[in-house]
N, C-alpha and C positions, 0 to 999 in steps of 0.2 A: 159244516160237514166234517164228520169224523171219518178218516180214510180207512181205518183198519177193517179189512175184509170187504171193502168196497172194490168195484171194478172200474178201472181207468183205461181208456183207449188213448194212446198218444200216437199220432201220425208222424212219420218222419223221425222215428225214435231211435234209429240205429246209430246215429252219430251227432256230434255238435250239440246244439241247444236242445233238440228233442231228446237226445240221450241223457243229458244232464237232468232234465225235468223228469223223465221216466225213472231214473235212479233215485232222485229225491223223493218222489211219491211212493216208490217201493219202500224206501227207508221209513216212510210214515205208515207203512202197513198195508198199502193198496195192492191188489192184484193187477198186474199190468198186461194189457194187450198191446204188444210192441209192433206197430206197423213199420214196414220198410218197403222201399220200391225195388232197388236192385242190390243193395248192400247186405247180402245174406250173411257173409262172414262177420261183419260188424254187428248185425242184429243178433246173431247167435252168441257172440261174445258179451253183448250187453245183457242178453237174457240170462247168461250164466252168472253175471255179476248180481243181477236182481235175485236169482234163486239163492245165491250165497247169503242174501239178507233174510232168508227164511220165508219168502213170499213167492207166489206163483207168477211165472212169466210165460207169455204165449207169443213168440215171434210169428208174425203173419205177413206174407207178401201180398201186395195189391198194387196194381197200376191205377193210380187215382185219376188219371186222364180218361179212364174208361168207366162209364157209369155201371156197367155190368160187373166190373171188378169190385166196385164199392158195395154193390148188393151182395156179392159173395163174401166180402169181408165181414159184413154185419150178420150174414147167415152163419158164418163160422163162429162169430162172437156169441151168438145165441147158443150154439151147440156146446161151446167150451165153458161159458160162464152163466148163461141164462139171465143176465142182468147187465145194466150199465148205469154208472153213477156220474162219471165225469168224462168228457171228451176234450182233449187238447188237440186242436188243429194246428200242427206245427209244420207239416210237410209243405214244401214250396219249390217252385223252379225259380231260377234267378239268371237272367240273361241280359247282357248289354248289347244293344243293337241300334245302329243309326236309323234315323227317321226314314230316309229314302229307301232303306233296305228291308223294311218290315213288310212281309208278305201276309196275305190272309191267313196262311197256315201258321205263321209265327204268332199272330194275334190270337188265333183260336187256341193254340197250344198253351200260351201263357194264361189265358182266362180259364181254360179247362182245369188246370192244376191249382191255380192261385185263388180262384173265385168259385167256379162251379163245384169243384170237389168239396171245399168246406161246406157249401150249402147242402150238397147231397149227403155229406156225413152228418150234418146237423139234423137234417130231415129224418134220416134213418135213426140217428141217436135219440131224437125226441120220442119216437114211438116206443123204443125200449125203455127210456127213462120214465115215461108215464106209467109203464107196466111194472116197473120195479118198485117193490114196497120199501118205503122209508118214512122217517118221521115227518109229520105234516109241516113242521116248522123248518125242515132241512131240505130245500129244493135241490134238484140235480143241477149240474153246472156244465157249461161249455165255455172254454177259453180259446179264443182265436189269436194266433201269433201273426202280427203284421210286421211292417218295418216303416222307416221314415219316408220311403218313397210314396206311401199312401197319404202323407201329410204335406210333402214338399215335392216340387217339380224337379226330380233328378234328371239331368241331361243324359240321354242314351238309354233310359229305362222306361220307354213310353208305355208299352203294353203291361209291363210288370207293375208300374206305378198306378195305372188305371185299375188293374185287378186288386191291388192292395187297398186303394181308396174305396173300391166297391166292397171289399171285405169289411172295412171299418163301418161303412153304412149298413151293411148286412148285419153286423153285430148289433147295432141299435134296433134295426127292424126286428130281428129275431128275439131280442130281449123283450120287446113289447108283445110280439106274437105268442111267445111261449110262457110268459109269466101267468100265474105265480109258480107253476110246478117246476120250471126250469129257468135258471139265471144264465145270461149270456154276456160275457165281457171280452175285452181284447187287451193284449199287451203289445206295445210297440217298442221293441229293443233298438238301441242305438249301437254304439261301438262296444259290443259285448264280446264278440269273438272276431279275430282277424280273418280276412278272406283266406280261402285255401291257398297255401303256398307262401303266405306271409307269416314270418316268425313273430310270435307274440312278444318276444323280447327285442324286436327290431326298433330302430329309431323311427321308421315310418309309422309303425303302429302307435308309438307314443305320440307322434305328431297328430295323428288322427284323433286320439283321445284328448289331447291338450287343446284341440280346437273347440271343445264344448265348454260351456260356462263353468262346469265343475273341474275342468282342466286335466282329466285323466280318463283312459278307457275303463270300462267296467269288466265284468266277468259273469259267467253263467249264474253264479250264486245270487246276483242281483235280480235276475229274472225269476229264479226259484223263490226268492223272498216274496216277490209280487204275486206269484202264482199261489203261494201258501196263504197270503192275505186274502185273495179272492175266494179261496176254498173256505177259509175260516169265517168270513164275514157274509152271512146270509142275507144282508140287507143292501147288497151292491149288485146292480144289474144295469146293463147298457153302458158301462164305463169303458173308456179307452185310455189306458194308462201308459204314457211314454216312460221307458226306463233307459234313459239316454244321456244322463248328465246334463240335461237342459239343451241338447242340440236342436230340438224342434223349435226353440225360441229364436234361433239364428238364421234359419233357412238352410238350403242345401250347400253348406260350405265345403263338403268333401266330395261332392258328386256332380 
């Protein structure tokens, strides 16, 4: 897929990895629908950076835990761009919670954002993608962002891990359901960005990275490289690609 003048929706694009991906795709010429939840100032700042690259940016707020908000998001996308070529499901909630303290509301909240919302976004995106004219040999694309809790039993991340494991299987199911018009793949980042509040130059962050087989933390450019590979290679669908320095080989060493 060639991105120039194509329309990309990145959820959770105001900061961190979502922001890095949105900026990279804008640099490749795509028009960016830049979704955010509550970080309006960060979203506007990211949109200005994208517009400085000479492409269109549309910051749009939506509470992905509410299905009606997802409907409104895609209705707005129709009005603004009239097409969709690539969906990057990057938005997620992330909460550590002890087994005995998990209430029904906690379980439902985690799955609503981390599993149901990506499904609803894919469902809505697929309708638009099928209606958008493009070369027959260049299918549309969905890329889901998971994390290693979907592959490993992280202690204290029960509902989060279940949701991410579900997202990985949903990726494979969607890849089969939506082919050949739409490809669906997933990226599983490892130690790419330190948790909020942890200095990337800190010894603790270096320790986390050094626990992987490749012996060092990564950075967002590693995920961007993988995303660009998935965009460029129209013969890949249903793939789940860890970008983690090999951490998935060892088990939950840091969690």
